[in-house]
C-alpha positions, -999 to +999 in steps of 0.1 A: +438+878-211+429+846-192+457+824-206+443+792-191+410+797-207+426+807-240+447+775-239+417+753-233+398+769-262+428+766-285+433+729-277+396+722-280+393+738-314+425+722-326+412+687-316+379+694-333+397+704-365+419+673-364+389+651-359+371+667-389+402+662-410+405+625-400+368+620-409+373+636-443+403+615-450+384+583-440+354+593-461+376+601-491+393+568-488+360+550-488+346+569-518+378+563-538+376+526-536+338+520-539+318+507-568+281+512-565+254+488-577+235+500-607+265+517-622+290+508-649+323+525-655+345+537-683+381+546-674+405+564-698+442+569-697+454+597-720+491+596-731+509+618-757+508+590-783+479+568-774+447+564-754+439+534-734+409+525-713+389+500-693+353+490-690+340+478-656+306+463-649+290+443-621+278+408-629+250+414-604+238+443-628+246+426-661+229+392-657+195+404-645+193+433-670+201+410-699+178+382-686+207+358-682+200+347-646+193+310-644+201+303-680+231+286-696+242+321-708+245+335-673+280+350-668+299+339-637+334+338-624+337+302-636+327+307-672+339+343-678+367+331-701+341+314-723+315+342-722+339+372-725+334+373-763+297+378-759+303+406-734+329+424-755+305+422-785+277+437-764+300+466-755+310+472-791+274+475-800+266+499-771+297+521-769+312+543-795+342+566-792+351+590-819+375+618-826+371+646-852+380+622-880+353+596-871+348+565-850+378+549-833+383+511-830+380+496-795+407+469-793+402+447-763+435+435-747+424+410-720+399+407-692+398+402-654+374+398-625+374+421-595+361+402-566+340+429-550+303+436-549+295+402-564+322+405-591+331+433-615+343+424-650+373+444-661+379+448-699+410+469-708+413+482-743+433+505-766+418+530-790+429+523-826+429+547-855+446+576-838+474+595-855+475+620-826+457+626-794+426+648-802+414+678-783+380+662-778+364+628-778+327+621-787+313+593-767+280+574-772+274+551-742+242+531-737+253+501-717+221+485-701+201+517-706+175+500-728+172+471-704+173+492-672+165+529-674+178+535-639+213+523-648+240+550-650+275+550-667+304+570-653+335+582-672+366+586-651+400+598-665+428+580-646+457+597-663+460+629-684+490+652-680+472+681-698+445+682-671+468+674-642+452+640-636+472+612-622+461+579-607+426+592-603+400+566-591+372+587-577+367+620-597+339+615-622+342+635-655+309+625-672+277+608-662+258+588-689+220+582-686+193+572-710+187+609-716+224+617-720+240+589-740+258+612-764+284+635-749+316+654-759+346+653-736+374+678-737+409+662-733+428+694-729+430+721-703+461+742-695+487+719-710+520+713-694+515+739-667+484+722-653+503+688-652+533+704-636+513+721-609+493+689-602+526+670-597+538+697-573+506+693-554+510+655-553+546+658-542+536+680-513+508+656-503+533+627-504+556+645-480+529+659-456+508+627-454+537+602-456+538+594-419+571+576-420+588+606-437+571+630-413+583+610-383+619+611-395+618+648-401+601+656-367+626+633-349+654+654-364+637+687-355+628+678-319+663+689-306+670+718-329+661+743-302+681+725-275+717+717-267+730+686-249+751+693-218+764+664-197+736+642-212+710+667-203+691+688-228+691+726-222+673+753-241+692+774-266+692+811-257+689+826-291+673+819-324+704+819-345+720+786-335+686+769-337+681+781-372+716+769-381+707+734-369+675+735-389+694+746-420+718+717-416+689+692-415+671+708-444+701+709-467+711+673-460+676+660-464+669+680-496+702+672-512+699+634-505+663+629-514+665+650-546+696+630-557+681+596-548+647+604-563+662+616-596+685+586-599+658+561-590+633+577-614+658+576-642+664+539-635+700+545-624+695+535-588+677+503-578+673+487-544+648+461-532+616+478-521+615+459-488+650+471-480+642+507-489+610+507-468+627+490-439+655+516-439+630+545-440+615+532-408+648+524-393+660+560-399+634+573-375+644+546-349+680+557-350+673+595-349+648+590-320+672+568-302+699+595-305+676+618-285+678+595-255+714+583-260+741+603-279+748+580-309+760+606-334+787+629-321+803+640-354+794+642-390+757+647-384+752+663-419+765+631-436+745+609-413+713+627-422+723+627-458+728+590-458+695+582-441+677+606-463+688+587-495+664+560-486+636+585-482+644+598-517+641+563-531+608+559-513+596+592-529+607+578-563+585+548-557+555+571-552+563+590-584+566+558-604+533+546-590+516+576-607+527+563-641+540+597-653+576+588-662+568+578-697+560+614-706+577+647-697+603+629-676+623+659-666+592+680-657+577+651-637+608+647-616+613+684-611+577+691-602+575+662-577+607+673-561+595+708-557+563+695-542+582+676-516+602+707-507+569+726-503+557+699-479+590+699-461+589+737-456+553+735-443+563+708-417+595+725-407+578+759-403+550+746-381+571+722-359+601+745-355+579+774-344+562+753-318+595+738-305+612+772-303+582+786-283+583+757-257+621+751-255+624+767-220+597+745-205+610+718-183+580+696-191+591+697-227+628+690-221+624+664-194+591+647-202+577+654-236+610+649-254+615+615-239+580+604-244+580+615-280+613+597-286+602+565-270+569+566-289+587+571-322+611+543-314+582+519-307+562+528-338+591+529-362+604+497-346+571+480-354+574+493-390+609+479-393+598+444-382+567+445-405+587+456-435+618+435-430+599+402-424+567+408-443+545+404-412+516+425-399+517+434-363+482+442-353+492+472-331+473+496-354+440+478-346+441+495-312+438+529-330+406+546-342+397+535-378+401+570-392+438+571-380+444+535-392+435+546-428+463+573-429+490+550-415+515+537-441 
């Protein structure tokens, strides 16, 4: 086999795959945050004891369709507080939500204006008249359909444990149109198992795509296949000592982050978010610096454990952002923890396999290792400054937009 040709083909195909992945990530990010003209939105949050929701509609669609442009009734950002009653009354006349017992009351809580696409009015509400969460909801939605037949309404479920839906902002469940105003929506799926597996998936994503967590883990793994002799890194001869070093890293990281995540999620451990995020970045700086200069000579397990506590608190922040801790608390924490371990195993398996394969190469030990360590020190150092002082260092602007989108 021509190894040089094989290597070229492998690298070329790998680069293409990474470029495709980055484009997909960038595209998904764009779709997830976009509101399109000509559409209105109904968001639902399904909890064990209640259902909440939110209507969203663009003023640029609403005013022309209702013939309000240029009149004293035109709704703007300046007079929204005065006109919100009119808009809420319009929605009550054109939207009906029922369970198997009959229509449910839509109780508006407040209102807000999202300054995008000319202004989107946000009207949160609670559904009244529920004695339990039903299996299905019957929805009648005809917002602007009589005035503009091309208008469309979208139902998105932001939160529903039973269907494994958490913090959803882009997956559409139903599309309303003049010919499909009346629709029945199923609120159940596979119950707790579906929600549990969804949180495992989200935990794995949080680990794999959390660049600051990945940097810390990779910095720890970079020297697992090497030993330091007289300040020079030499390759380990056998697999066993390398696996022992990996086991030390994994047990310390898992024990610390699981403990910190659980305590933080239960409200028993609280530190300022800026401090936690700064220490997460600083942990990579310290470990990468240790590759160049021997900082840690003893007690490496406890050092990794201590630094990993901050990563656990960071994971807890991600879990709390999903809004799942008010229901199935124990299952939520366990599932998210398991997902993080799955992501951890994937990263370790890939990185360690590559490092063990190249450990004897001088270019790895004498060049790549140092370059990687310096790169991690620079990047994590920038993160430390940004997070500690609340500034934005525009170093990322030098990177391609697709990569910028996945940076923390």
